[in-house]
C-alpha positions in Angstrom: -270.3 183.1 191.9 -269.4 179.7 190.5 -265.9 178.9 189.7 -265.2 177.1 186.5 -264.0 173.6 186.5 -260.3 173.0 186.0 -259.4 170.8 183.1 -258.3 167.4 184.1 -256.2 166.8 180.9 -252.5 167.4 180.7 -251.3 170.9 180.0 -249.9 171.5 176.5 -248.0 174.3 174.9 -250.2 176.4 172.7 -249.2 176.3 169.0 -248.3 179.5 167.2 -250.1 180.2 164.0 -248.0 179.5 160.9 -247.5 182.6 158.8 -246.7 181.9 155.2 -244.8 184.6 153.3 -245.5 184.6 149.7 -243.0 185.9 147.1 -243.7 187.8 143.9 -243.1 184.6 141.8 -245.1 182.2 144.0 -248.4 182.8 142.2 -246.6 182.5 138.8 -244.7 179.4 139.6 -247.4 177.8 141.8 -250.8 178.9 140.6 -253.7 178.4 143.1 -256.2 175.7 142.5 -259.6 176.9 141.1 -262.3 177.0 143.8 -265.9 175.9 143.4 -268.4 178.7 142.9 -270.7 179.4 145.8 -274.3 178.3 145.6 -276.7 180.8 144.0 -279.2 180.4 146.7 -276.9 181.2 149.5 -277.2 184.7 150.8 -274.7 184.3 153.6 -271.8 186.8 153.3 -268.4 185.4 152.4 -266.1 184.7 155.2 -262.9 185.8 153.3 -262.2 188.1 150.5 -262.2 186.7 147.0 -258.8 185.6 145.7 -257.4 187.7 142.8 -257.1 185.9 139.6 -253.7 184.5 138.7 -253.5 186.7 135.6 -253.2 189.7 137.8 -249.9 188.4 139.2 -248.2 187.7 135.9 -247.5 191.3 134.9 -246.0 192.0 138.4 -243.5 189.1 138.0 -242.2 190.2 134.6 -239.8 192.8 136.0 -238.3 190.3 138.4 -237.7 187.8 135.6 -236.2 190.5 133.4 -233.9 191.5 136.3 -232.9 187.9 136.8 -232.2 187.5 133.1 -230.1 190.6 133.2 -228.1 189.2 136.2 -227.6 185.9 134.4 -226.5 187.7 131.3 -224.1 189.9 133.3 -222.2 186.8 134.5 -218.7 186.3 132.8 -218.6 183.7 130.1 -215.8 181.3 129.3 -214.3 183.7 126.8 -214.4 186.5 129.4 -212.6 184.4 131.9 -210.0 183.4 129.3 -209.5 187.1 128.4 -209.1 188.0 132.1 -206.5 185.2 132.6 -204.6 186.4 129.5 -204.6 190.0 130.8 -203.4 188.8 134.2 -200.7 186.6 132.7 -199.5 189.5 130.4 -199.3 192.0 133.4 -197.5 189.4 135.5 -195.0 188.7 132.8 -194.4 192.4 132.3 -193.7 192.9 136.0 -191.4 189.9 136.1 -189.5 191.3 133.1 -189.0 194.6 135.0 -187.8 192.8 138.1 -185.4 190.7 136.0 -184.1 193.9 134.4 -183.6 195.6 137.8 -181.8 192.5 139.2 -179.5 192.4 136.1 -178.7 196.1 136.6 -177.9 195.4 140.3 -175.7 192.5 139.4 -173.8 194.6 136.9 -173.2 197.3 139.4 -172.2 194.8 142.1 -169.7 193.2 139.8 -168.2 196.6 138.9 -167.9 197.5 142.6 -166.2 194.2 143.4 -163.7 194.6 140.6 -163.0 198.1 141.7 -162.6 197.0 145.4 -160.1 194.3 144.3 -157.8 196.8 142.5 -154.9 198.2 144.5 -155.4 201.7 145.8 -154.4 204.4 143.4 -152.1 207.1 144.7 -152.8 210.7 143.9 -150.7 212.0 141.1 -148.8 214.4 143.4 -147.7 211.5 145.6 -146.6 209.0 143.0 -143.2 210.6 142.6 -142.7 210.9 146.3 -143.8 207.2 146.8 -141.4 206.1 144.1 -138.5 208.0 145.7 -139.3 206.5 149.2 -139.4 203.1 147.6 -136.0 203.5 146.0 -134.4 204.7 149.2 -135.8 201.8 151.2 -134.5 199.5 148.6 -131.1 201.2 148.9 -131.1 200.6 152.6 -131.9 196.9 152.0 -129.0 196.7 149.5 -126.6 198.4 151.9 -127.4 195.8 154.6 -126.3 193.2 152.0 -123.2 194.9 150.8 -120.9 192.4 152.5 -122.7 189.4 151.0 -121.6 187.3 148.0 -124.0 185.0 146.2 -122.4 181.8 144.7 -124.4 179.8 142.1 -123.7 176.3 140.9 -122.5 174.6 144.0 -124.2 171.1 144.2 -126.5 170.1 147.0 -124.1 167.2 147.8 -121.9 169.6 149.7 -123.3 169.5 153.2 -123.9 172.5 155.4 -121.1 171.3 157.7 -118.5 171.5 154.9 -120.0 174.6 153.2 -117.7 177.1 154.9 -114.5 175.2 154.1 -115.6 174.7 150.5 -116.4 178.4 150.0 -113.2 179.4 151.6 -111.1 177.4 149.2 -113.2 178.7 146.2 -112.5 182.3 147.2 -108.8 181.7 147.6 -108.7 180.0 144.2 -110.4 183.0 142.5 -108.2 185.6 144.2 -105.0 183.7 143.3 -102.9 185.8 145.7 -100.4 183.8 147.8 -100.3 186.6 150.3 -103.9 186.0 151.2 -104.3 182.7 153.1 -107.4 183.5 155.1 -110.8 185.0 154.2 -112.9 185.7 157.3 -116.6 184.6 156.9 -119.2 185.7 159.3 -121.8 183.2 158.0 -122.4 180.9 155.1 -125.7 179.2 154.2 -128.0 178.1 151.4 -130.8 180.3 150.1 -133.9 180.0 152.3 -135.9 177.8 149.9 -137.0 174.1 150.0 -134.5 171.6 148.8 -134.9 171.2 145.1 -135.8 167.8 143.6 -133.2 165.6 141.9 -132.0 167.1 138.6 -133.1 170.6 139.4 -130.5 173.5 139.8 -129.0 173.7 143.3 -129.8 176.5 145.7 -127.6 179.5 145.8 -125.1 179.9 148.6 -125.0 183.2 150.4 -122.0 184.1 152.6 -120.9 187.3 154.3 -117.3 188.4 154.2 -116.2 190.5 157.2 -113.9 192.8 155.3 -115.7 194.9 152.6 -112.4 195.8 151.0 -111.6 192.1 150.5 -115.1 191.4 149.3 -114.9 194.2 146.7 -111.5 192.9 145.5 -113.0 189.4 145.2 -115.9 190.6 143.1 -113.6 192.7 140.9 -111.6 189.6 140.0 -114.8 187.5 139.6 -116.2 189.9 137.0 -113.4 189.0 134.6 -115.0 185.7 133.8 -118.5 184.5 133.3 -117.9 181.2 135.1 -115.2 179.8 137.3 -114.3 176.1 137.4 -113.2 175.1 140.9 -112.9 171.5 141.9 -115.0 170.4 138.8 -117.7 172.9 139.8 -118.9 175.6 137.4 -119.5 178.5 139.7 -120.9 182.0 139.2 -120.5 184.9 141.7 -123.0 187.7 142.1 -123.7 190.6 144.5 -126.5 189.8 146.9 -129.2 192.2 145.8 -132.7 192.9 147.2 -135.7 191.3 145.5 -136.9 194.7 144.4 -133.7 195.5 142.6 -133.7 192.1 140.9 -137.3 192.6 139.8 -136.3 196.0 138.3 -133.3 194.6 136.5 -135.5 191.8 135.1 -138.0 194.3 133.9 -135.3 196.3 132.1 -133.8 193.4 130.4 -135.2 194.4 126.9 -133.5 197.8 127.3 -130.1 196.3 128.4 -130.3 193.8 125.5 -130.6 196.8 123.1 -127.7 198.5 124.7 -125.5 195.5 124.4 -126.4 195.0 120.7 -125.5 198.7 120.0 -122.4 198.3 122.2 -123.4 201.1 124.5 -121.9 200.9 128.0 -124.2 201.3 130.9 -124.1 200.9 134.7 -126.4 200.2 137.6 -126.6 202.7 140.4 -127.9 202.9 144.0 -130.6 203.9 144.8 -131.7 202.0 141.9 -131.1 203.5 138.4 -129.8 202.5 135.0 -127.5 205.1 133.6 -125.9 205.6 130.2 -123.3 208.4 129.6 -123.1 209.3 125.9 -121.2 212.4 124.6 -120.8 213.8 128.1 -124.6 213.6 128.7 -126.0 211.2 131.3 -129.4 209.6 130.5 -131.0 207.8 133.5 -133.9 205.4 134.1 -135.3 205.6 137.7 -138.9 204.6 137.1 -140.9 202.9 134.4 -142.1 206.3 133.1 -138.5 207.2 132.2 -138.1 204.5 129.6 -139.7 206.2 126.6 -137.5 209.4 127.1 -134.4 207.2 127.6 -134.9 205.3 124.3 -135.7 208.5 122.4 -132.5 210.3 123.5 -130.4 207.3 122.6 -132.3 206.7 119.2 -133.3 203.2 120.2 -136.4 201.5 119.0 -139.4 201.4 121.4 -139.7 198.3 123.6 -142.3 197.2 126.1 -141.2 197.3 129.7 -143.3 196.2 132.6 -143.8 198.4 135.7 -141.7 196.9 138.5 -143.4 199.2 140.9 -146.9 198.0 140.0 -147.2 196.1 143.3 -147.6 199.4 145.1 -148.8 199.2 148.7 -150.3 195.7 148.3 -147.0 193.8 147.7 -144.1 193.8 150.0 -140.7 193.9 148.2 -139.2 191.6 150.9 -141.5 188.8 149.8 -141.0 189.1 146.0 -139.1 186.0 144.9 -137.9 185.3 148.4 -138.8 182.8 151.0 -142.6 182.4 151.5 -143.9 183.7 154.7 -145.5 181.3 157.1 -147.9 182.0 159.9 -146.4 182.4 163.3 -146.3 179.3 165.5 -146.2 178.9 169.3 -142.7 178.5 170.8 -144.1 176.3 173.6 -146.8 173.6 173.2 -150.0 174.3 175.0 -150.7 172.0 178.0 -153.3 169.4 177.3 -156.6 169.9 179.2 -155.8 173.5 180.0 -158.2 176.1 178.6 -157.2 179.6 177.5 -159.4 181.2 180.1 -161.3 179.5 183.0 -165.1 179.6 182.9 -167.0 181.4 185.7 -168.4 178.1 186.9 -164.9 176.7 187.4 -163.9 179.7 189.4 -166.8 179.3 191.7 -165.9 175.7 192.4 
């Protein structure tokens, strides 16, 4: 058996046959070239089947073209896009309007809550009377602690603190006018606890404490006989040293006291705080702001507006009304430089 000869040429990769896939529109878009008719004398059988005429492919491509036309016709036009954008803008504006409305409602509710939180707490109706009575009794205790004090108004600031006691002592002796009294014991004497007023402003009041209450009461009885006392070219006025709460109440009832003075109706102040008028054997009293209308009605006086001196409630301290402003506490000893409040853990380890 004879073996075949090996090829001496270089080996090459065999090529794969190219397969052409035709689409339904290829024959319509690229019609085939007409071929020459075979010779009549040739009786050899054809090697390939005869190609179909191009006219047979045209009816098959019509549905594809119609489908393509329908797809193109279904695409949105410029007017459709404009309408879509308009609908989107309208819906977005509607939602934004709803959001703005909700934010405005929340802002209104928040403002109402803030205003309500800033208001002082309201006491129950059953406790208002009890709170007012407790307030009056605390004010009475404050006034009792001041019962030995005398307030002098009109003494110039030129009188130094060193000469203040001597000057007040001579003023009291002049007002009493009793040769038998040659000494008035004073526990303390000082200016009101306020900053020094500027030039031309009224001077600060002088507050002094007389050791003997009987002597103080006698001095105030004589002092009430005049509005002002001229002592050493000074126009002086003497008052009881009252608590800020009592002064605020008397200031609020000034319209009522003016009516009483115009009608020449005698009245008196009482402690715990009250304003009392005794007419035809009947006592009419004001203890709270709510008592003013009944008081005016019983005395046949016209109605006047009176502010509520207890309006401060729990949020305002009577001791700080019209008195010395409170300052934050300060250290009695200065802190050493370079010394921290608490050593760090690293410093302890070193």
